[in-house]
C-alpha positions in Angstrom: 13.6 31.0 24.4 15.9 33.9 23.6 17.6 31.8 20.9 14.2 31.1 19.3 13.3 34.8 19.4 16.7 35.6 17.8 16.2 33.1 15.1 12.7 34.4 14.3 14.0 38.0 14.0 16.8 36.9 11.7 14.3 35.1 9.5 12.1 38.1 9.4 15.1 40.2 8.3 16.0 37.8 5.6 12.4 37.7 4.3 12.3 41.5 4.1 15.6 41.5 2.1 14.2 38.9 -0.3 11.0 40.9 -0.7 13.0 44.0 -1.6 15.1 42.2 -4.1 12.0 40.7 -5.8 10.4 44.1 -6.0 13.5 45.6 -7.6 13.6 42.8 -10.2 9.9 43.3 -11.0 10.5 47.1 -11.5 13.4 46.4 -13.8 11.3 44.0 -15.9 8.5 46.5 -16.1 10.9 49.2 -17.2 12.4 47.1 -19.9 9.0 46.1 -21.2 10.0 42.6 -21.8 7.6 40.9 -19.6 6.7 37.6 -21.3 4.2 35.0 -20.2 5.8 31.7 -19.4 5.6 29.1 -22.2 3.1 26.3 -21.6 4.2 22.8 -22.1 1.8 20.4 -23.8 0.0 18.1 -21.3 1.5 14.6 -20.9 -0.7 11.9 -22.3 -2.5 9.9 -19.6 -1.3 6.4 -19.3 -3.9 3.7 -19.3 -2.9 0.9 -17.2 -4.0 -2.6 -17.8 -6.1 -4.3 -15.1 -3.9 -6.3 -12.8 -4.6 -9.9 -12.8 -5.4 -11.5 -9.5 -2.6 -13.7 -8.2 -3.6 -17.4 -8.1 -5.0 -18.6 -4.9 -2.4 -19.8 -2.4 -2.5 -23.3 -0.9 -3.5 -21.8 2.4 -6.4 -20.0 0.7 -7.6 -23.1 -1.1 -7.5 -25.3 2.1 -9.1 -22.6 4.3 -12.0 -22.1 1.8 -12.5 -25.8 1.6 -12.6 -26.2 5.4 -15.0 -23.2 5.7 -17.4 -24.8 3.4 -17.7 -27.9 5.5 -19.7 -27.0 8.6 -19.2 -30.3 10.4 -15.5 -30.5 9.6 -13.3 -32.2 7.0 -10.5 -34.8 7.0 -7.2 -34.6 5.3 -8.0 -37.2 2.7 -11.1 -35.2 1.5 -9.0 -32.0 1.5 -6.4 -33.8 -0.7 -9.1 -34.7 -3.2 -10.8 -31.4 -3.3 -7.7 -29.1 -3.4 -5.4 -31.4 -5.5 -2.6 -30.6 -3.1 0.1 -32.9 -1.6 -0.5 -34.4 1.8 2.5 -32.7 3.3 1.4 -29.4 2.0 -2.1 -29.9 3.5 -0.6 -30.7 6.9 1.7 -27.7 6.8 -1.2 -25.4 5.8 -3.4 -26.8 8.6 -0.6 -26.3 11.1 -0.3 -22.7 10.0 -4.1 -22.1 10.1 -4.3 -23.7 13.6 -1.5 -21.4 14.7 -3.4 -18.4 13.3 -6.5 -19.5 15.2 -8.6 -19.9 12.0 -9.0 -23.7 12.3 -9.4 -26.1 15.2 -9.2 -29.8 15.5 -12.6 -31.4 16.0 -11.3 -34.9 16.2 -8.1 -36.7 15.1 -7.6 -35.8 11.5 -10.8 -33.8 11.2 -10.6 -30.0 11.1 -13.2 -27.3 11.4 -13.2 -23.5 10.8 -13.5 -21.3 13.8 
């Protein structure tokens, strides 16, 4: 606690010294009569950014949207036709979605959104 008090007192002392120096400098400037307003810089032009394109839908997005549309469930063959994805890709995506809890197996080879 004493150390904190000592630090605060030294900071106050330093601030007083800085204030005195600033006042002296202001007086010198007023006495010389050369007080000039700071020069203004022209404003930077505003950049207009182009609209960012949406990234193409991922395989996971495609499969999940297709499964969500089918209330009664959908099999892998139908998924393959509707998404134009490889069978292995579809299986990997379904595994990932099941792991995330977004899809459940209704029957063998038939998947339904949760």
